[in-house]
N, C-alpha and C positions, 0 to 999 in steps of 0.2 A: 504494500500500500504506500502510495506517495501523495503528498499534498503539494500542489504547484501554485505558487502565488502569482499575482498579476504581474509583478516585476519580471518573473521568469518568462512569461509569455512575451513581454515586450522585448526581451533579450534574444528571442528565437527568430525574430523577423527583421529583415533589412528594411530600413525606412525607404519609402519610395513615393513617387508622385507621378501624375499624368502630365506629360510635356508634349506639345505639338512637334511633329517632325517636319521634314521639308515639304511634305504634302499636306500639312496642317492637320494630319491625323494624330490624335492623342495616343502616345505610347508610354507605357510604364517605364520609368527610369529610376535607378537607385540613388536618387538625390531629392532633396526637399528644401524649398526656400521659405525661410521665416521672415516676415515683414517687419518694418520699423514701427512697431506698435508695442503696447505694454506686454511684458513677458507672459502674463496670464492668458492673453488672447492667443499667443503662439502655443502655449501649453494645451489649450482647448483644441486648437487646430491640429496639433500632433495627435491627441487622443482621438479626435474625430477620424483622422486618417487611419489610426490603428484599428478602430472599430470597422471602418470601411473594408479593410483587408481581412477582417474576420477575427481579430483579437478580442478576447472577452474583457474589455475595459471601457470605462466612460469617465467623463469629467464630472467631478463633484463640485464643491464650493471652492472656487479659485479667488484668492484675494485680489481685488482690482487695484490695490495700492502698490503692486510690483512695478519695478522700474520699466521705463520704455527702453527697449534694446535696439541695437543697430540691425540693419537688414543682413541676413546671414544665410548662406547655403551650405548644407551638410551633405556629404556624399559617402556612400559605402559604410554607413554606420547602422547599428540597430536602433529600434525605437527607444530602448532604454538608454543607450548612449546619448541620443539626441535629447532626451528628457534631462539627463544629468547636465548637459551643456547649457540648457536653458536655465536650470536652477542655479548654476554657478554664477550667473549674471546678477543674482540677488542674494548675496552671502548670508543675510539674516532671515532668509525664507526657509521653511521646513515643510515637508510633504508627508502624507500618510495615506494608506489605503483603507477605505471603509468596506469591509466584507459583509456588512449587513444588507448591501444593495446587490442587485443582480442585473448586469455584471458588476464586479467591484468598481468603486469610484475613487478617483484620486482627488484629495483635498490639498490645497496649498495655502499657507498663511505666513504672515511675517511676524517676527518676534516682537512682543509688546515692549514698550519703553520700560526700562528697568526702574524699579522704585528706589527712592532714597531711604536708606536706613539710618536712623539717628540713635546714638547710644549716649546715655547719661553716665559720664565717668565720675561717679562719686560713691562713697560708701553706702549712702542710703539706697542705692540701686544694686548693691552687692558687687560692684565692679572695683576691684582694688588695683588691678594692673592690666595693662594692654600692651601687646607687642605687635608691630607691623613689619612684615617681611616682603621684600620685592620678589615677584615671581618672574625672574628674568627669562625663564623658559618660554614665556608667552610672547617675548619680543621676536619680531621677524628677523631672521639672520641675514636675509638677502632679498633683493627685489630684482625681478627679471622682467624686461620689457619684451613682449611678443608683439609683432606687428605684421599685418598682411597688406602687401602693396598690390594695387590693381594695375595690371599691365595693359598696354594699348591693345593687345590681342584679346583682352577680356578675361585672361587667366588671372590667377592670384598667386603671388609668391610669398611664402611664409618665411619669416625671419625671427631671430631671437638675439637679444643683446643683453648680457648681464655683466658688462665690463665695468670697471671702476668709474669710467667717464659717465656711463649711463646712470649709475647710482648717485653720482655727484651732481649731475645736471639732467634731470628728466626733460626739461624744456629743450635742451640741445639734442637729446636722443630722439625727440619727437619731431624734429624739424622736417619740413616738407608738407606736401598737400595730398589729399585723397588717400589718407592712410587710416586704417582702423587700429587702434592701440589697445592692448590688453596688459594691464599692470598686475603681476602676480606677486603677492607677498606670502612667503612660506618659509617654514623651517626645512632644512635639508632632509630629503627623504619623505616628506609629507606632501599631501595635496593642498594647494593654496587656494585662496579666494581671488577670483578674477574681477577686475574693474575695467570695463570696456567703454571707450569713448572714441569719437572720430574727429579728425582734423579736416576742415574744408577750406576751399580756396579763399573764402571771405573771413577767415579767422586768423 
C-alpha cells in the first residue's frame, strides 16, 4: 500500500503549454510562460494547466498580496519544479495542501507581521537576569548575482557573478539594460531566497 501526495503527482509530469507552430496550429511544447502579474495568479495558472493535463490538483485560497513577478518562461521542468520557482519569488510565503477537498487544493499565504514582545526587567516580574547572544549563523555568508540577458536572437543567456566586485558594488554589477536580476543571499550549501527585479532602458 502506498499513499501518493499531490506534490508527487506534480513531480511526475513535465510542464507544458499549447504554442502555435508555423501553420498557426497549436502544438504541445515542454515550456510555459508566466506573465508579469502577481505570483498568485501565475500559481493558479500553473495549477489550472496541471488539472488540464489530468493531474489531481486544484487551486485553493491563494493570497492576493504576493509580489508581482517578472515575465518568465520555464522549459523542461516538472510542474512541481515550476511551483517551487514561483514560490521562491516571495520568500515569506508558505504553501500547504488541503486533502479534505477532492482533488487536493493548494493554499498559499504570506507570513503575518511579527508581534513585538515586551519584557519587564525587574524583580516584581521575577526577571533577575537576561543575556542576549548574537546568532551569527543567520547572517548570509555571501551574495550571488544571477542575471539573464536577452539576446537579439530572442534567446536568453544565463550568467552568474559572485566576485568581490559584485558584493562590493551591486549597482556596478547590474549595469546595462534589458536584464533580469536575481539576488540570492544564502549560506554555503543551502538554498537561498531569490529577489528578482528588472532593469529597463528608462531607469
